C-alpha positions in Angstrom: -7.0 -7.1 -14.9 -5.1 -10.1 -13.6 -3.5 -9.9 -9.9 -0.7 -11.9 -9.3 -0.5 -15.8 -8.1 -2.1 -16.1 -4.3 0.8 -17.1 -1.6 0.1 -19.9 0.8 -0.1 -19.1 4.5 0.8 -21.6 6.9 -2.0 -22.4 9.5 -0.4 -21.4 13.4 -2.1 -22.2 16.5 -4.3 -19.7 18.6 -5.3 -16.5 17.0 -3.6 -12.9 17.0 -5.0 -10.3 19.1 -6.4 -7.4 17.4 -4.4 -5.1 15.1 -4.3 -1.7 16.1 -2.8 1.1 13.6 -2.2 4.9 13.4 -5.0 6.7 11.9 -4.0 9.9 10.3 -7.4 11.1 10.6 -7.9 10.9 14.3 -3.9 11.4 15.1 -4.3 8.3 17.2 -3.9 4.3 17.5 -7.2 2.7 16.7 -8.5 -1.0 15.6 -8.2 -1.2 12.2 -10.9 -3.3 11.3 -13.8 -3.5 13.7 -15.8 -6.4 12.2 -15.0 -9.8 11.2 -14.6 -8.7 7.2 -11.5 -6.3 6.7 -11.3 -4.3 3.9 -8.7 -2.5 2.3 -7.9 0.2 -0.6 -4.1 0.6 -1.3 -3.2 3.3 -3.9 -1.4 1.5 -6.5 1.3 2.4 -9.3 1.0 4.5 -12.1 3.2 2.3 -14.5 5.9 4.3 -15.8 8.7 3.1 -14.7 9.8 -0.3 -12.3 9.1 -1.1 -8.8 11.8 0.8 -6.6 11.9 0.3 -3.3 9.8 3.1 -1.8 6.8 1.3 -3.6 8.0 -1.9 -2.1 8.1 -0.7 1.4 4.4 0.6 1.2 3.4 -2.6 0.0 4.8 -4.6 2.4 3.2 -2.5 5.1 -0.4 -3.2 4.0 0.9 -7.0 3.1 1.9 -6.9 7.4 -1.7 -5.5 8.0 -3.5 -8.1 5.4 -1.7 -10.9 7.4 -2.4 -9.6 10.6 -6.1 -9.4 10.2 -6.3 -12.8 8.8 -3.8 -14.5 11.6 -6.8 -12.5 14.3 -9.8 -14.9 11.8 -10.7 -12.0 9.9 -12.1 -12.6 6.0 -10.3 -10.2 4.4 -11.6 -7.8 0.7 -8.6 -5.7 -0.6 -8.9 -3.8 -3.7 -5.8 -1.7 -5.2 -5.8 0.2 -8.5 -3.2 1.1 -11.3 -3.2 4.4 -12.6 -2.7 3.1 -16.5 -3.2 6.5 -18.0 -2.3 9.6 -16.8 0.4 12.7 -17.6 3.5 10.9 -15.7 3.0 7.5 -17.9 2.5 10.0 -21.2 5.4 12.0 -20.5 7.5 9.1 -20.1 6.5 7.4 -23.2 6.7 10.6 -25.5 10.3 10.9 -24.1 11.3 7.6 -25.2 9.3 7.2 -28.6 7.3 4.4 -26.6 3.7 3.4 -27.1 2.1 4.2 -23.7 -0.3 1.4 -23.4 3.0 -1.1 -24.2 5.0 0.5 -21.6 2.2 0.5 -19.0 1.9 -3.3 -19.7 5.3 -4.2 -19.4 5.7 -2.3 -16.1 2.7 -3.7 -14.9 4.2 -7.0 -15.6 7.4 -6.0 -13.7 5.1 -5.1 -10.8 3.6 -8.3 -10.9 6.5 -10.0 -10.7 8.5 -7.7 -8.0 5.4 -8.1 -5.5 5.2 -11.8 -6.2 8.9 -12.3 -5.5 8.5 -10.5 -2.2 5.6 -12.4 -1.3 3.0 -9.8 -1.1 -0.3 -10.9 -1.0 -2.2 -10.0 -4.0 -5.2 -7.5 -3.8 -8.4 -9.1 -4.9 -8.9 -6.5 -7.1 -6.3 -5.4 -9.2 -8.5 -2.6 -11.3 -6.7 -0.4 -13.9 -8.0 3.2 -14.8 -9.0 2.3 -17.9 -10.8 -0.5 -17.6 -13.1 1.2 -14.9 -13.6 4.2 -16.9 -17.8 3.5 -17.1 -17.3 3.2 -13.0 -15.3 6.5 -12.7 -17.7 8.0 -15.1 -20.9 7.1 -13.4 -19.4 8.0 -10.1 -18.6 11.4 -11.2 -22.1 11.3 -12.3 -23.0 11.6 -9.1 -21.3 14.5 -8.3 -22.9 16.5 -10.8 -26.5 14.9 -10.0 -25.5 17.2 -6.7 -24.3 20.3 -8.4 -21.0 19.5 -7.2 -19.1 20.2 -10.0 -18.3 23.1 -13.0 -16.9 23.1 -16.4 -13.7 25.4 -17.1 -12.6 25.3 -20.9 -14.2 21.8 -21.5 -12.5 20.3 -18.2 -14.5 19.1 -15.4 -13.8 20.7 -12.0 -15.4 19.6 -8.3 -16.6 22.1 -5.7 -14.6 21.7 -2.5 -17.5 24.0 -1.3 -19.8 21.1 -1.4 -18.2 19.0 1.0 -18.3 20.8 4.4 -15.8 18.1 5.9 -13.2 19.0 3.5 -10.0 18.9 5.2 -11.1 16.4 8.0 -8.3 13.8 6.6 -5.1 15.5 6.5 -6.0 18.3 9.3 -4.0 20.7 7.1 -4.6 24.6 7.0 -5.4 26.1 3.2 -2.0 27.5 3.4 -0.5 24.1 3.3 -2.8 22.7 1.0 -2.2 25.1 -1.5 1.3 24.4 -1.3 0.9 20.7 -1.5 -1.4 21.0 -4.3 0.9 22.5 -6.3 4.0 20.1 -5.6 2.0 17.3 -5.9 0.1 17.6 -9.4 -2.9 20.2 -8.8 -3.0 23.2 -10.3 -4.1 26.1 -7.8 -3.0 28.9 -9.5 -5.1 28.0 -12.6 -7.3 31.1 -13.7 -11.0 30.7 -13.5 -11.1 28.1 -10.9 -14.1 28.9 -8.2 -11.6 27.7 -5.3 -7.7 27.2 -6.2 -8.3 23.8 -4.2 -11.2 22.5 -6.5 -9.7 19.0 -8.1 -10.6 18.1 -11.3 -12.3 15.2 -12.1 -12.0 14.9 -16.2 -9.6 16.2 -18.4 -11.1 17.1 -21.6 -9.2 15.8 -24.7 -5.8 16.8 -25.4 -3.8 16.7 -28.8 -1.9 13.7 -29.5 -3.3 12.2 -25.8 -5.7 9.2 -25.2 -9.2 10.0 -24.5 -12.8 8.1 -24.3 -16.0 9.4 -24.7 -18.1 10.1 -21.8 -21.3 12.2 -20.7 -18.5 15.1 -19.9 -17.2 15.3 -23.5 -14.1 13.0 -24.6 -11.3 12.9 -22.5 -9.9 11.4 -19.4 -10.5 11.3 -15.8 -8.5 12.8 -12.9 -6.8 11.1 -10.5 -8.7 11.6 -7.0 -12.2 10.7 -8.7 -10.5 7.8 -10.2 -9.7 5.8 -6.5 -12.8 7.2 -4.8 -14.8 5.6 -7.5 -13.2 2.1 -7.7 -12.6 1.9 -4.1 -16.8 2.8 -3.5 -17.6 0.4 -6.4 -15.4 -2.8 -5.4 -15.2 -2.3 -1.5 -18.4 -0.2 -0.4 -19.6 3.4 0.3 -17.8 2.6 4.1 -14.9 0.5 4.4 -12.2 0.1 6.7 -8.6 1.6 5.5 -7.3 3.5 3.1 -3.8 3.0 2.6 -0.6 4.8 0.8 2.2 6.7 1.0 2.5 9.8 3.5 2.8 11.7 0.8 -1.1 10.6 -0.5 -2.3 12.2 2.5 -3.0 15.4 0.8 -4.4 15.9 -1.8 -4.9 12.5 -3.3 -6.6 11.3 0.1 -8.0 14.0 1.4 -9.8 14.5 -2.4 -10.8 11.2 -3.0 -12.3 11.3 0.6 -14.3 14.3 -0.1 -15.6 13.3 -3.4 -17.7 9.9 -1.8 -18.7 12.2 1.0 -20.4 14.6 -1.4 -21.3 11.6 -4.5 -23.1 9.7 -1.6 -24.6 12.6 0.8 -22.7 10.9 3.8 -21.8 13.2 6.8 -18.3 13.2 8.0 -16.5 10.0 8.7 -19.5 8.0 7.5 -17.8 7.9 3.8 -15.3 6.3 2.6 -12.7 5.0 5.2 -12.9 4.6 8.5 -9.1 4.9 9.0 -6.0 6.4 6.9 -2.8 4.7 7.3 0.5 6.1 5.6 3.9 5.0 5.4 6.6 7.1 5.4 9.0 7.8 2.5 12.2 5.6 1.6 15.3 8.0 1.1 18.6 7.0 -1.0 21.7 9.3 0.5 19.5 11.3 2.7 17.0 12.3 0.1 13.8 11.2 -1.0 13.5 8.1 -3.7 11.7 9.8 -6.3 11.8 9.1 -10.3 12.4 12.9 -11.1 15.5 13.0 -9.3 16.7 9.5 -10.6 17.9 8.3 -7.5 16.0 4.8 -7.4 17.0 1.5 -6.3 15.0 -0.7 -8.3 13.6 -4.7 -6.8 13.5 -5.7 -10.2 17.6 -4.9 -10.5 18.3 -6.3 -7.3 16.4 -9.6 -7.9 18.5 -9.8 -11.4 22.0 -8.9 -9.5 21.1 -12.3 -7.5 20.2 -10.8 -4.4 17.8 -13.0 -2.3 14.1 -11.2 -2.7 13.7 -12.6 1.4 16.9 -10.4 2.2 14.9 -7.4 0.3 12.0 -7.8 2.3 14.0 -8.5 5.5 15.5 -5.2 5.0 12.7 -3.2 4.3 10.9 -4.9 7.5 14.1 -3.4 9.8 12.5 0.0 9.4 9.1 0.8 11.1 6.6 1.6 8.0 5.7 5.0 9.5 8.8 6.3 9.6 11.1 7.9 7.2 14.3 5.8 6.5 17.3 5.1 4.3 17.8 2.5 1.7 21.9 1.4 2.1 24.0 -1.2 0.8 24.9 -2.0 4.7 21.1 -2.6 5.4 20.9 -4.7 2.8 24.4 -6.8 3.8 22.6 -6.6 7.9 19.4 -8.3 6.5 21.3 -10.8 4.0 23.1 -12.4 7.4 20.3 -11.7 9.5 18.2 -14.3 7.2 20.9 -17.0 7.1 20.9 -17.1 10.9 17.5 -17.6 10.9 17.6 -20.5 8.3 19.9 -22.1 10.3 18.2 -21.7 13.8 15.2 -23.6 11.6 17.2 -25.9 9.9 15.8 -28.8 12.3 12.4 -28.3 12.0 12.5 -29.6 8.3 11.2 -33.3 9.6 9.0 -33.0 13.0 8.9 -36.6 14.7 5.0 -37.4 15.1 3.6 -36.3 17.8 6.1 -33.6 18.7 5.2 -30.7 20.4 6.9 -27.0 20.0 8.6 -25.7 23.1 7.8 -23.3 24.9 10.5 -21.0 23.5 8.7 -21.0 20.2 5.5 -20.6 21.6 6.5 -17.5 23.2 8.2 -16.0 20.3 4.9 -17.3 18.2 3.2 -14.9 21.3 5.9 -11.9 21.1 5.4 -11.7 17.2 1.9 -11.3 17.4 1.6 -8.8 19.9 4.4 -6.6 18.5 2.3 -6.9 14.6 -0.5 -6.3 16.3 0.6 -3.1 17.6 1.1 -0.4 14.9 2.4 -3.4 12.6 5.9 -3.4 14.6 8.1 -5.0 12.4 11.4 -4.8 13.9 10.0 -5.6 17.3 8.6 -8.7 15.6 12.3 -9.1 13.9 13.9 -8.7 17.3 11.6 -11.6 19.0 12.8 -13.9 16.2 16.3 -12.9 16.5 16.2 -13.9 20.1 14.9 -17.2 19.3 17.7 -17.7 16.7 20.5 -16.7 18.8 19.3 -19.3 21.9 19.3 -21.9 19.6 22.6 -21.6 17.4 24.1 -20.7 20.8 22.8 -24.3 21.7 21.0 -23.0 24.8 17.7 -23.3 26.6 16.0 -22.0 23.3 16.4 -25.3 21.9 14.1 -27.2 23.7 11.3 -28.5 21.8 13.9 -29.4 18.8 12.1 -30.0 15.2 8.6 -28.8 16.3 9.7 -25.4 18.0 11.8 -25.2 14.5 9.1 -25.9 12.1 6.5 -23.5 14.4 8.8 -20.7 13.9 9.5 -21.4 10.1 5.6 -21.2 9.7 5.3 -18.0 12.2 7.8 -16.0 10.2 6.1 -17.0 6.6 2.5 -16.1 8.2 3.1 -13.3 9.9 6.1 -11.3 8.4 6.1 -13.0 4.7 9.9 -14.4 5.2 10.0 -17.9 3.6 13.2 -19.7 5.3 
């Protein structure tokens, strides 16, 4: 399926240092991409409702990583899926008397619009589960070819026991895995499973639900195998970063990685992602935002109310991507005020005299932002660097040296590295 329109990224002088991120699987900081081609797979939306601030915060985090990679001189290949057939989507369509395909298409288009408004760099590949059915079936066939699947009442499950490295992504013990599986769409209590944690790879046809023919019979694919197949097909058997919210650590990312290891006969860390990166949860009034609780703040509604998307973006970037935090009206107001100060500070950079060079104040600010972004995407630290520069300019102090060229450099740096258009 089509992604959204690309975003222009200004060229900056010099190069950023190598980006280091927190890798969940090793529980340590690690170089995000060791080579000149950086590759990332981000788990995308299930399109049964509009983009909320939890979604926005997650995809803005990966946008910062994309920008940091590009600023360090790396080429990039980025894939993201859309789970455009799944239980939550079908349940919402049935509840509202909607056609499931029309509902999915409508919400995918809203998602594209929200991402474009927030100036998120589009993935190179935005792949829907429905369009990738053949890829998913072929991948599932690799599992079957290794005797790593079994049938239960016409549904097909993968054998957890086929992967000796199962658990290496999350590091969780079995009781924790069982608890999270039950909470997050698994069926550990289903009678007849060979192991309670065995994941379903093919859901047999259910009355009144969409289904497709396959070597496993009519039905539709499971969620974990969907991402394993799409990531492997569009990025390769091994790629740099698997990204998603912290609620995907288990079972989703654990299961996807396990599927890939078994399908390709790889050992340990030699298959699927080299790094697993996870964003924290966004709360509202102290409770995690979720569709089931109905406590969502939608990007589209904020936009419709006249809120500047750059203020929304700044409100998110005020929090480190790995931490849980609360969306508040006060936080949005602070972001709006910050945006105004930054725009006032760079106003002199609209016309740069020929041959003008930025001052040391602006060059130091650029270096400071790059340093913060290379250190596990420290957006709050980067914002503080620009605050310091802007405060100096607005106070008429030494930070104003360099004039229009300095302002122009900061405007481009904030755009290229933080995605904020001033």
